[in-house]
C-alpha positions in Angstrom: -144.9 326.5 11.6 -147.5 329.7 12.9 -150.3 331.2 11.0 -148.2 334.4 10.1 -144.9 332.7 9.4 -146.9 330.5 6.5 -148.2 333.8 5.3 -145.3 335.4 5.2 -143.6 332.5 3.5 -146.5 332.5 0.9 -146.2 336.1 0.3 -142.4 335.7 -0.7 -143.2 333.2 -2.9 -145.7 335.1 -4.8 -143.4 338.3 -4.6 -140.8 335.2 -6.5 -143.4 334.3 -9.0 -144.0 337.8 -9.7 -140.6 339.0 -10.3 -140.2 336.0 -12.8 -142.9 337.1 -15.1 -141.0 340.7 -15.3 -139.1 341.3 -18.6 -135.4 342.0 -18.0 -135.4 344.6 -20.4 -138.5 346.5 -18.3 -136.4 346.8 -15.5 -133.1 348.0 -17.5 -135.8 350.7 -18.9 -136.6 352.0 -15.5 -133.2 351.5 -14.0 -134.6 348.9 -10.8 -132.0 347.3 -8.6 -132.6 345.4 -5.9 -130.1 347.6 -3.8 -131.3 350.8 -4.5 -135.0 350.6 -4.4 -136.2 353.0 -6.7 -137.8 353.1 -10.3 -136.9 356.0 -12.6 -139.0 356.4 -15.5 -137.4 357.9 -18.4 -138.6 360.8 -19.9 -138.5 359.7 -23.9 -141.2 356.9 -23.4 -144.1 357.5 -24.9 -146.2 356.0 -21.9 -143.9 356.1 -18.7 -142.1 359.6 -19.6 -143.3 363.0 -19.7 -142.9 365.4 -22.4 -140.4 368.5 -21.4 -141.7 372.0 -22.2 -141.5 373.6 -25.2 -140.3 376.3 -24.3 -136.5 376.4 -25.2 -134.0 375.2 -22.6 -136.8 374.9 -20.3 -136.1 371.2 -19.1 -139.2 371.4 -16.7 -141.7 368.7 -17.6 -144.9 370.1 -19.4 -147.8 369.1 -17.3 -151.1 371.1 -19.9 -152.1 370.1 -22.8 -150.3 373.5 -24.0 -146.9 371.9 -23.9 -145.7 374.1 -21.2 -145.1 373.7 -17.7 -147.0 375.4 -14.9 -144.2 378.4 -14.8 -144.0 378.8 -18.6 -147.7 378.6 -18.7 -148.4 381.4 -16.4 -145.7 383.7 -18.2 -147.2 382.9 -21.4 -150.7 384.0 -20.2 -149.2 387.1 -18.5 -146.9 387.9 -21.5 -148.1 389.5 -25.1 -146.5 387.5 -27.5 -147.5 384.9 -29.7 -147.1 381.6 -28.7 -144.6 380.6 -31.5 -142.7 383.4 -30.0 -142.7 382.5 -27.0 -141.4 379.2 -27.1 -139.0 380.4 -29.1 -137.0 382.6 -26.3 -134.8 380.5 -24.3 -135.3 380.2 -20.8 -132.1 379.4 -18.4 -132.7 376.1 -16.9 -133.9 376.0 -13.7 -131.6 374.8 -10.7 -133.6 372.2 -8.6 -133.0 371.7 -4.6 -131.9 368.7 -4.9 -128.6 367.0 -2.9 -125.7 365.7 -4.0 -122.1 364.8 -2.2 -119.7 367.6 -1.0 -117.7 369.1 -3.8 -114.4 368.2 -1.9 -113.2 365.2 -3.9 -114.3 361.6 -2.1 -116.2 363.3 0.7 -119.0 361.0 1.6 -121.3 363.7 3.5 -123.9 365.5 1.4 -123.5 369.4 0.8 -125.9 372.0 2.6 -126.9 374.3 -0.4 -126.5 373.7 -4.2 -124.8 377.4 -4.0 -122.8 376.6 -1.2 -121.8 372.4 -2.6 -120.1 371.8 0.6 -120.9 370.1 3.5 -121.4 371.5 6.9 -117.8 370.7 8.3 -116.4 371.8 4.8 -118.9 374.5 4.8 -117.2 376.1 8.5 -113.5 375.1 7.3 -113.7 377.2 4.3 -115.3 380.3 5.8 -112.9 379.9 8.7 -109.9 380.0 5.7 -111.8 383.0 3.9 -111.2 381.5 0.8 -113.6 381.0 -2.5 -114.4 377.6 -3.6 -111.9 377.0 -6.2 -109.5 378.2 -3.8 -110.7 376.2 -1.1 -111.1 372.9 -3.2 -107.2 373.4 -4.5 -106.2 373.7 -0.4 -103.9 370.9 0.7 -105.3 371.0 4.0 -108.6 370.1 2.9 -109.4 366.5 3.6 -112.3 364.0 2.4 -114.5 363.4 5.4 -116.5 359.9 5.9 -120.2 359.6 5.7 -122.2 359.7 8.8 -124.5 357.0 7.4 -127.9 356.5 5.7 -130.9 358.3 6.8 -132.6 355.9 8.7 -135.8 356.2 7.1 -136.8 353.1 5.4 -137.8 354.9 2.7 -134.9 357.6 2.0 -131.1 357.2 0.4 -129.7 360.1 1.5 -126.9 361.0 3.9 -127.3 361.6 7.4 -126.5 365.6 7.7 -124.4 365.1 10.8 -123.1 362.7 14.0 -126.0 363.5 16.7 -129.0 363.0 13.5 -130.0 359.7 12.7 -131.6 361.7 9.3 -131.0 363.1 6.3 -131.4 367.5 6.4 -134.6 366.9 5.1 -136.4 364.4 7.4 -134.6 366.1 10.5 -136.6 369.1 9.8 -139.8 367.2 8.9 -139.1 365.5 12.5 -138.9 369.0 13.8 -141.7 370.5 12.1 -143.8 367.2 13.5 -142.6 367.9 17.3 -143.9 371.2 17.1 -146.8 370.6 15.6 -147.7 367.7 17.6 -148.2 365.4 15.3 -144.8 363.3 15.7 -146.0 359.8 15.9 -142.7 358.4 17.1 -139.0 357.3 15.7 -140.0 353.8 15.4 -143.3 355.4 13.2 -141.5 357.9 11.6 -138.6 355.8 10.2 -141.1 352.8 8.9 -143.9 355.1 7.1 -142.4 358.6 6.2 -142.1 358.8 2.8 -138.8 359.5 0.2 -137.7 362.9 -1.0 -138.1 361.6 -4.5 -136.9 363.5 -8.0 -139.6 364.1 -10.1 -138.6 361.1 -12.4 -138.6 359.0 -9.4 -140.6 356.4 -7.6 -139.2 355.5 -4.5 -140.2 351.5 -3.4 -137.8 351.6 -0.5 -139.6 350.6 2.8 -142.3 348.3 0.6 -143.1 344.7 1.2 -141.4 342.7 -1.5 -144.6 341.3 -2.3 -145.8 345.2 -3.0 -142.7 346.1 -4.4 -143.3 343.4 -6.8 -146.8 343.7 -7.1 -146.5 347.3 -8.6 -143.4 346.6 -11.2 -145.5 343.6 -12.8 -148.7 345.8 -12.8 -146.8 348.5 -14.0 -145.6 346.1 -16.6 -148.6 344.9 -17.9 -150.3 348.3 -17.7 -147.9 349.3 -20.0 -148.5 346.6 -22.5 -151.6 347.3 -22.4 -151.4 350.8 -24.1 -152.1 352.7 -20.6 -149.9 355.9 -20.0 -148.6 356.2 -16.5 -146.7 358.9 -15.4 -144.9 359.2 -12.0 -146.9 361.4 -10.5 -149.8 359.0 -10.6 -147.6 355.9 -9.3 -146.0 357.5 -6.7 -149.4 358.1 -4.1 -150.0 354.6 -4.5 -146.4 353.6 -3.1 -147.0 356.2 -0.4 -149.9 355.0 1.0 -148.5 351.4 0.8 -145.8 352.7 3.1 -147.8 354.4 5.6 -150.2 351.7 6.0 -147.3 349.2 6.0 -149.3 346.7 4.0 -148.1 343.2 2.8 -150.1 343.1 -0.3 -151.7 345.8 -2.1 -155.2 344.2 -1.6 -155.2 345.3 1.7 -155.2 348.5 0.8 -158.1 351.0 0.8 -158.7 353.2 -1.8 -161.1 355.6 0.0 -158.3 357.9 0.2 -157.2 358.0 -3.4 -158.7 360.3 -6.3 -160.6 358.1 -8.8 -157.6 358.3 -11.1 -155.1 356.5 -8.4 -158.0 354.4 -7.5 -158.4 352.9 -11.1 -154.5 352.6 -11.0 -154.2 350.7 -7.8 -157.5 348.5 -9.2 -155.3 347.5 -12.5 -151.8 346.8 -10.5 -154.1 344.5 -7.9 -156.1 343.0 -10.9 -152.5 342.4 -12.9 -151.0 340.6 -10.0 -153.9 338.4 -9.7 -154.3 337.4 -13.0 -150.7 335.9 -13.1 -151.4 331.8 -13.3 -155.0 332.5 -13.7 -156.8 329.4 -15.5 -160.2 328.5 -16.1 -159.7 325.7 -13.7 -158.3 327.7 -11.0 -161.4 330.3 -11.3 -164.1 327.9 -11.6 -164.2 326.8 -8.1 -164.3 330.6 -6.9 -167.6 332.4 -6.2 -166.7 335.5 -7.8 -165.1 334.8 -11.5 -163.1 336.9 -13.3 -164.3 336.4 -16.4 -160.6 337.4 -18.3 -160.1 333.6 -17.6 -162.6 332.7 -20.1 -161.4 335.3 -22.6 -164.4 337.7 -21.6 -164.5 341.2 -19.5 -165.8 342.0 -16.2 -166.7 339.4 -13.4 -169.3 336.7 -12.8 -170.4 336.6 -9.0 -172.6 333.7 -8.0 -172.6 334.7 -4.2 -176.3 335.8 -4.5 -177.0 332.0 -4.7 -177.8 331.0 -1.3 -177.5 327.1 -1.0 -174.3 325.4 -2.1 -175.6 322.8 -4.0 -177.4 325.0 -6.0 -174.4 327.5 -6.5 -172.5 324.6 -7.7 -175.1 323.6 -10.1 -174.8 327.2 -11.2 -171.3 327.3 -12.0 -171.4 324.2 -13.7 -174.2 325.1 -15.8 -172.2 328.6 -16.8 -168.8 326.5 -17.7 -170.6 324.5 -20.1 -172.3 327.4 -21.7 -170.2 330.2 -21.9 -167.9 328.9 -24.6 -170.9 328.8 -26.8 -172.2 332.2 -26.2 -170.6 334.4 -28.6 -170.3 339.0 -29.1 -169.8 341.1 -26.1 -172.9 340.6 -24.4 -171.9 336.9 -23.3 -170.9 337.8 -20.0 -174.1 340.4 -19.5 -176.0 337.5 -20.5 -174.3 334.8 -18.2 -175.1 336.8 -15.3 -178.7 337.2 -16.1 -179.3 333.7 -16.2 -177.3 333.5 -12.8 -179.4 335.9 -11.7 -182.4 334.2 -12.4 -181.3 331.3 -10.0 -180.6 333.9 -7.6 -184.4 334.4 -7.5 -184.9 331.0 -7.3 -182.6 331.0 -4.4 -184.4 333.7 -2.5 -187.6 331.9 -2.8 -186.4 328.8 -1.1 -184.5 330.6 1.9 -187.3 332.5 2.9 -190.7 329.6 1.9 -188.6 326.9 3.2 -187.8 325.3 6.9 -184.7 324.2 5.8 -184.0 327.1 3.6 -183.3 324.9 0.4 -180.5 323.2 1.7 -181.4 319.8 1.0 -182.2 319.1 -2.7 -183.8 315.4 -2.3 -186.7 317.3 0.4 -187.7 320.2 -2.6 -191.0 319.3 -4.3 -193.3 320.3 -6.9 -195.0 323.0 -4.4 -191.4 324.6 -4.4 -191.9 325.9 -7.9 -195.7 327.3 -7.6 -194.3 329.0 -4.5 -191.6 330.6 -6.5 -193.8 331.5 -9.5 -196.2 333.1 -6.8 -193.1 335.3 -5.4 -192.1 336.3 -9.0 -196.0 337.3 -9.6 -195.8 339.4 -6.2 -192.4 341.1 -7.3 -193.9 342.3 -10.4 -197.3 343.0 -9.3 -195.0 345.4 -6.1 -193.2 347.0 -9.0 -189.7 345.4 -8.0 -189.5 343.7 -11.3 -191.0 343.9 -15.0 -193.3 341.3 -16.6 -190.7 341.4 -19.1 -188.2 340.6 -16.3 -190.3 337.9 -14.7 -191.1 336.2 -17.9 -187.1 336.2 -18.3 -186.4 334.9 -15.3 -189.0 332.0 -15.2 -187.6 331.2 -19.1 -184.1 331.0 -17.4 -184.8 329.0 -14.6 -186.7 326.6 -16.8 -184.5 325.9 -19.4 -181.1 326.1 -17.1 -182.8 322.9 -14.8 -182.9 321.3 -18.4 -179.4 321.6 -19.2 -178.2 320.8 -15.6 -180.4 317.6 -16.0 -178.9 316.7 -19.6 -175.6 317.6 -18.1 -175.8 314.6 -15.5 -175.8 317.0 -12.7 -178.6 314.7 -10.9 -175.8 311.4 -10.5 -174.6 310.3 -7.4 -171.5 312.6 -6.3 -172.9 315.8 -8.4 -174.8 318.8 -6.7 -178.1 318.0 -7.7 -178.1 314.2 -6.9 -181.6 313.5 -5.7 -183.6 316.5 -6.9 -187.4 315.4 -7.6 -187.8 315.3 -11.1 -190.9 317.3 -10.5 -188.7 320.3 -9.4 -189.2 321.8 -12.5 -191.2 324.8 -14.0 -193.8 323.8 -17.0 -194.6 325.8 -19.9 -198.0 326.9 -18.3 -195.8 328.2 -15.3 -194.3 331.2 -17.8 -197.1 333.8 -18.3 -197.7 334.9 -21.7 -195.4 338.0 -23.0 -197.5 340.9 -23.2 -198.3 342.4 -26.5 -195.7 344.8 -27.7 -197.9 347.8 -28.2 -194.8 350.4 -28.5 -194.3 352.2 -31.8 -191.0 351.0 -33.9 -187.5 352.2 -32.8 -186.6 353.8 -35.6 -186.4 357.1 -35.9 -188.3 359.6 -38.3 -186.7 361.3 -41.5 -187.2 364.5 -40.0 -185.2 363.7 -36.6 -182.6 362.2 -38.8 -182.0 365.2 -40.3 -182.1 367.4 -37.5 -179.2 364.5 -35.8 -176.9 365.1 -39.0 -177.1 368.6 -38.8 -175.3 368.8 -35.5 -172.4 366.3 -36.5 -169.7 369.3 -35.6 -171.1 369.3 -32.1 -170.6 365.6 -31.8 -167.3 366.3 -32.7 -166.6 368.9 -30.6 -167.8 367.2 -27.5 -166.1 364.1 -28.4 -163.7 363.4 -31.0 -163.6 362.9 -34.9 -163.6 358.6 -34.6 -167.0 359.1 -32.6 -168.2 361.2 -35.0 -166.9 359.3 -37.9 -168.5 356.0 -36.0 -171.8 358.0 -35.5 -171.9 358.7 -38.9 -171.2 355.0 -40.4 -173.8 353.3 -37.6 -176.6 355.8 -39.8 -175.4 354.9 -43.3 -174.7 351.4 -42.9 -177.4 349.9 -40.0 -174.4 347.3 -38.4 -174.2 347.1 -34.7 -172.3 349.7 -32.5 -169.9 347.1 -31.9 -169.1 346.3 -35.5 -168.3 349.9 -36.0 -166.6 350.6 -33.6 -163.7 347.5 -34.1 -163.9 347.8 -38.1 -160.2 347.5 -39.5 -158.2 349.5 -41.5 -158.7 348.0 -44.2 -162.6 347.7 -44.0 -163.2 348.9 -47.7 -163.3 347.2 -50.7 -164.7 346.9 -54.7 -166.9 344.5 -56.1 -167.1 343.4 -59.7 -168.9 346.8 -60.8 -166.5 348.6 -58.9 -168.9 349.6 -56.6 -167.6 350.0 -52.6 -168.3 347.4 -50.4 -167.8 347.3 -46.6 -166.1 344.6 -45.0 -166.9 343.8 -41.2 -167.2 341.2 -39.0 -170.6 340.2 -37.1 -169.4 339.0 -33.9 -172.8 338.4 -32.2 -173.3 335.5 -35.0 -169.4 334.7 -35.4 -169.6 335.1 -39.0 -166.4 337.0 -40.1 -165.6 339.3 -43.0 -169.0 339.9 -44.2 -169.9 342.8 -47.3 -172.1 345.3 -47.6 -172.8 347.3 -50.3 -172.7 351.1 -49.3 -173.1 354.1 -51.0 -170.0 356.5 -52.5 -170.5 358.8 -49.7 -169.7 356.6 -46.8 -167.0 354.9 -48.8 -165.4 358.8 -49.1 -165.9 359.1 -45.0 -163.9 355.7 -44.8 -161.0 356.9 -47.0 -160.7 360.4 -45.3 -160.6 358.6 -42.1 -158.2 356.1 -43.5 -155.7 358.9 -44.4 -156.1 360.5 -40.9 -155.0 357.5 -39.1 -152.2 356.6 -41.4 -150.8 360.2 -40.6 -151.5 359.4 -37.0 -149.6 356.0 -36.8 -146.8 356.2 -39.8 -144.6 353.2 -38.2 -147.5 350.7 -37.2 -148.4 347.8 -40.1 -151.9 348.6 -41.9 -152.8 345.2 -40.7 -152.5 345.9 -37.2 -154.7 349.2 -37.4 -158.3 349.9 -36.5 -160.6 352.3 -38.8 -161.4 354.1 -35.3 -158.5 354.5 -32.9 -159.0 355.0 -29.2 -157.3 358.5 -28.2 -156.0 357.4 -25.3 -153.9 354.4 -24.0 -152.9 353.5 -27.6 -149.9 354.0 -28.8 -149.7 352.2 -32.1 -153.3 352.6 -33.2 -154.6 349.0 -32.4 -156.9 349.6 -29.8 -160.3 350.6 -31.2 -162.7 353.1 -29.4 -164.7 352.0 -26.6 -167.0 355.2 -25.6 -169.4 355.7 -28.3 -172.3 354.6 -26.2 -172.0 357.4 -23.2 -170.4 360.2 -26.1 -173.6 359.5 -28.0 -175.5 360.1 -24.8 -173.7 363.1 -24.2 -174.1 364.8 -27.6 -178.3 363.9 -27.3 -178.1 365.3 -24.4 -176.6 368.5 -25.1 -178.9 369.1 -28.5 -181.5 371.7 -28.7 -184.6 370.5 -28.9 -185.4 367.8 -31.6 -189.1 368.3 -32.8 -191.3 366.3 -34.8 -193.8 368.3 -37.2 -197.3 366.5 -36.8 -200.4 367.8 -38.9 -203.5 368.6 -36.6 -206.9 368.9 -36.7 -208.4 371.7 -34.7 -211.8 373.6 -35.1 -212.4 372.1 -38.9 -209.0 373.3 -40.0 -206.2 371.3 -40.6 -202.6 372.5 -39.8 -199.2 371.7 -38.5 -197.5 371.7 -34.8 -194.2 370.7 -33.8 -193.6 368.3 -30.6 -190.4 367.6 -29.0 -188.8 364.4 -29.8 -188.5 362.1 -26.8 -184.7 361.9 -26.5 -184.8 358.5 -24.7 -185.3 357.1 -28.1 -182.4 358.4 -29.9 -179.6 355.6 -28.9 -177.2 354.1 -31.5 -179.2 351.0 -32.0 -182.0 352.8 -32.9 -179.8 353.7 -36.4 -179.8 350.4 -36.9 -183.7 349.9 -36.5 -183.8 352.8 -38.9 -181.7 351.2 -41.4 -184.3 348.5 -41.7 -187.2 350.6 -41.5 -186.1 352.7 -44.4 -185.4 350.2 -47.0 -188.7 348.4 -46.1 -190.5 351.5 -46.7 -188.7 351.7 -50.1 -189.8 347.9 -51.0 -186.8 346.1 -50.0 -188.3 342.3 -50.1 -188.0 340.9 -46.6 -185.3 338.1 -48.0 -182.9 340.8 -49.2 -183.5 342.9 -46.3 -182.9 339.8 -44.3 -179.3 339.5 -45.7 -178.8 343.4 -45.6 -179.5 342.9 -41.8 -177.0 339.9 -41.8 -179.7 338.1 -39.8 -180.0 334.2 -40.2 -183.8 334.5 -39.3 -186.8 336.2 -41.1 -188.4 337.1 -38.0 -185.6 338.4 -36.9 -185.4 341.0 -39.2 -189.5 341.6 -39.4 -188.8 342.4 -35.8 -186.6 345.6 -37.0 -189.4 347.2 -39.1 -192.5 346.2 -37.6 -194.7 349.4 -37.4 -196.6 349.8 -33.9 -200.4 350.6 -33.4 -199.1 354.3 -31.9 -197.5 355.0 -35.1 -200.1 353.5 -37.3 -202.8 355.7 -35.2 -200.6 358.7 -36.3 -200.7 358.2 -39.7 -204.7 357.1 -40.1 -205.1 360.6 -38.2 -203.3 362.2 -41.0 -204.5 360.0 -44.1 -208.1 360.5 -43.2 -208.2 364.0 -43.6 -207.7 363.0 -47.3 -210.2 360.3 -47.6 -212.7 360.4 -50.8 -215.9 358.1 -51.9 -216.7 356.8 -55.0 -217.7 360.4 -56.1 -214.5 362.0 -55.6 -216.0 363.7 -52.7 -214.1 364.4 -49.2 -215.4 363.0 -46.2 -213.8 363.1 -43.0 -213.1 366.4 -43.5 -213.7 367.4 -40.1 -212.6 364.4 -38.3 -210.3 364.8 -35.1 -207.8 362.3 -33.7 -209.8 358.8 -33.3 -210.2 357.4 -30.2 -209.2 353.9 -28.8 -212.5 352.7 -30.1 -213.0 354.1 -33.0 -210.0 352.7 -34.1 -211.0 349.4 -33.1 -214.3 350.0 -34.9 -212.9 350.7 -38.0 -210.4 347.9 -37.8 -213.4 345.5 -37.5 -216.2 347.4 -39.8 -214.2 347.3 -43.1 -212.2 345.3 -45.3 -209.7 345.5 -47.8 -210.3 345.4 -51.4 -207.9 346.5 -54.4 -207.7 350.1 -54.4 -209.2 351.1 -51.0 -211.9 349.8 -48.4 -215.3 348.3 -48.1 -218.1 349.2 -45.5 -220.9 346.6 -46.0 -221.4 344.4 -43.0 -222.0 341.1 -45.5 -219.0 341.6 -47.2 -216.8 342.5 -44.2 -217.9 339.5 -42.5 -217.5 337.7 -45.1 -213.8 339.0 -45.9 -214.2 340.3 -49.4 -216.1 337.6 -50.9 -219.4 338.9 -50.6 -219.9 341.5 -52.8 -222.7 341.0 -55.8 -220.6 344.1 -57.6 -217.1 342.6 -57.5 -214.1 344.6 -59.2 -216.7 347.1 -59.4 -215.7 348.8 -56.5 -216.4 352.6 -57.5 -219.7 352.3 -58.3 -220.6 351.1 -54.7 -221.8 353.2 -51.9 -219.6 351.6 -49.6 -216.4 352.0 -51.0 -213.9 354.2 -49.4 -210.4 355.1 -50.4 -208.1 357.9 -49.4 -204.7 359.4 -50.7 -202.6 356.2 -49.3 -204.2 354.4 -52.1 -203.4 356.5 -54.9 -201.0 354.2 -56.5 -203.5 351.5 -56.5 -206.0 353.7 -58.2 -203.5 354.6 -60.8 -202.3 351.0 -61.3 -205.9 350.1 -61.9 -206.5 352.9 -64.5 -203.7 351.5 -66.0 -204.7 348.3 -66.1 -208.1 348.9 -67.4 -206.3 351.1 -70.4 -204.3 348.0 -71.2 -207.2 345.5 -71.0 -209.6 347.5 -73.3 -206.8 348.2 -75.8 -206.1 344.5 -75.8 -209.3 343.7 -76.2 -210.2 346.2 -79.2 -207.1 344.1 -81.2 -208.4 340.8 -79.9 -210.6 338.2 -82.1 -213.6 337.2 -80.3 -217.2 337.2 -80.2 -218.8 340.5 -80.0 -220.6 339.4 -77.0 -217.8 338.2 -75.4 -215.9 341.3 -75.8 -218.5 343.5 -74.6 -218.8 341.4 -71.3 -214.8 341.8 -70.9 -214.2 345.2 -72.0 -214.2 347.8 -69.5 -216.7 350.5 -69.3 -216.0 354.1 -70.4 -218.0 355.3 -67.1 -215.6 352.4 -64.8 -212.9 354.3 -66.8 -214.3 358.0 -66.1 -215.1 357.6 -62.4 -211.6 356.0 -61.9 -209.8 359.1 -63.6 -212.1 361.6 -62.1 -211.1 360.0 -58.6 -207.3 360.3 -59.3 -208.0 363.7 -60.4 -209.6 364.9 -57.3 -207.2 363.0 -54.8 -204.2 364.9 -56.8 -205.7 368.0 -57.0 -206.8 368.3 -53.4 -202.7 367.0 -52.8 -201.2 369.4 -54.8 -203.4 372.2 -52.8 -201.8 371.6 -49.7 -198.5 373.3 -48.2 -194.9 371.8 -49.2 -194.7 371.0 -45.7 -198.4 369.6 -45.3 -197.4 367.3 -48.2 -194.1 366.1 -46.9 -196.2 365.0 -43.6 -198.7 363.6 -45.7 -196.6 361.4 -47.9 -194.8 360.1 -44.7 -198.1 359.2 -43.4 -198.9 357.4 -46.7 -195.7 355.4 -46.3 -196.2 354.0 -42.8 -199.9 353.3 -43.7 -198.8 351.4 -46.6 -196.1 349.7 -44.8 -198.8 348.3 -41.9 -202.0 347.1 -44.0 -202.2 343.9 -45.8 -201.5 344.4 -49.5 -204.4 343.5 -52.0 -203.4 343.6 -55.3 -204.7 343.1 -58.9 -201.6 340.7 -60.4 -199.9 343.9 -61.9 -196.2 344.4 -61.8 -195.3 347.6 -59.3 -192.0 349.9 -58.9 -190.5 349.7 -55.9 -189.8 353.0 -54.4 -186.6 354.6 -53.6 -185.0 354.4 -50.0 -185.3 357.7 -48.5 -182.4 359.0 -47.3 -182.0 361.1 -44.1 -178.8 363.4 -45.2 -180.2 364.7 -48.5 -176.8 366.4 -49.1 -175.1 363.0 -49.9 -176.5 360.4 -52.3 -177.9 357.4 -50.9 -177.8 353.8 -52.1 
């Protein structure tokens, strides 16, 4: 059997397999029959059909969002009437230039025109007899005529126009025009590639290869099952291109000549055909995996790993690891690990004479060369330091995984791989210290974002706006919010609202999060909109935020929040942040533009954590709110970076006091890096301030002769951020004095323990002076100082005297709504 015959037989077998997978009801819906080979799209179908023009008795297809056909839309724009009045005025049905059989009974020849409705022979006879049409049809001399045969264009099902011509009237005219223009390719090519004259609801599949026909029908069925609308004018150009190129399968088509929408349709058809019968076992032997076989989206590409033995080992490791990965990032994480071995493969290919083809010949020096190459790429700026560390860690982890899987045994890909071909701990560079500020957004920025939600809804949809509001209110991950079920709201035993969501990343389902009533009202309003939009769908199948496209039943959630959010942020006016600066001995507030790149959906989760941490929520409670397994994970979400601490310290130092309540650092400007470092090592925290005595600093605060009498020491400094501690200390002094006064003890013991009046007076004066200076500020400056105090208190090591403390309220970025 020749190669061509074998391929034709394989194509025919695949076509039969695809057609066997098509639902007969779907074929009946499209009016399909192998003899006719034409798909007729039903007009009333929500995904296959087209809406008719809203003008009464128009009968044309409405292509525009206004619900009008193109001609009626032009008439309405030129007419000076209301839209409701315009569509209510009947418009006669437009007559289309279709071709039907001659009006003479049983005549098999096509008519010439709709107005004459007779074939050319009968029209000549009628003119010669000088009769009108009704009389001519009743005349006994009028006899039906046999057909001249079918048009020889492969895609056409119309009748020939005469004895001489081999084509129908329309293709005869096209042939004549092409000959006149010099573009006629010859009768054989013309018959094979010329498209049919289709009706607006038809897609003609005549003249296509059997496998192409099967791919189109099966792919269309799967596309409709996925809820994607596919009108005939989108599918028709793909079929015409396949007919023109005379391809045996859609995979042979070059989509470059199609627009983006038709390219997406062609890709959907070929993907559906390829996935029929696909299994993990059949996919794992390929160099490019369709991740759908493993329950993921996208592809996994192994072609960058040059050495066959290493490529097979990586495939085996991915196949073993992929089922344990969860969340929407699983496929991307696997591809990142594959790319790490691409770097190892490139290093072996470049630095070994055998290109790394023989695993038994590898040695420790190859690992050293690989590490040096990563360092070189990082030095050249081709990869970042974090990428360098990530690649080294991935290779080290997966080489160990491959060995534990037994891939070094005889017959396995890594058989003979030396034991010293392994990255050691010292081969991985230390992770650089994270000196960036936290990813949380300042309250001032959050208020500006919340003030422009109307713009977000205008540029995207109501569902995207609700998603962003829920991200801000709940601090959940974007995927968790987008895929909230319809019944995601419940109440606890006290009647308080609780959000039900699924933590897909950790595979923890039906998690519960307390939410405020305002957020519950937002969810209830969205539920009412969803129910009104999809009244026939069972509530258990609905999602809270349904997609506005390819979603006829409301079961498909939105997925483009990241893109829509990015476009919204780019369209916002300047987002500003007010900062207190000191210039020429004066304190003033200036506005600076906030970096838009720091505003992204996941930043709202960091802001949620920071908001609650600033309010004094214990870290173990915050871990539960964030739904983390590890406490260290939660701590990374509200870590205060050096840059943010510096900005806060620059604000707070302008209100620093000595033990007498006198202002110091009054003329201090922004501190240099060296000054920040000097202050960090030149002072030590005491219960309600700092001490600058060198000997006490060196001893960590434990070498002070006047211990716990800081307000009487010249080395004592405090600022506005210690005001709560000073007030708590004053309350403790007063409480101790009252208790000692009522306590029965010797006089000398009571005198030793009794707080002195001088100390109480000194603390009171210090508190009064700090409060006076704070009250003298403007409301805007006072707000900035309070925000800076929150940051400073979060970043310092807390020193207390054991008094009970009251947690601060959670800051609410939306003052018009109550917080949790």
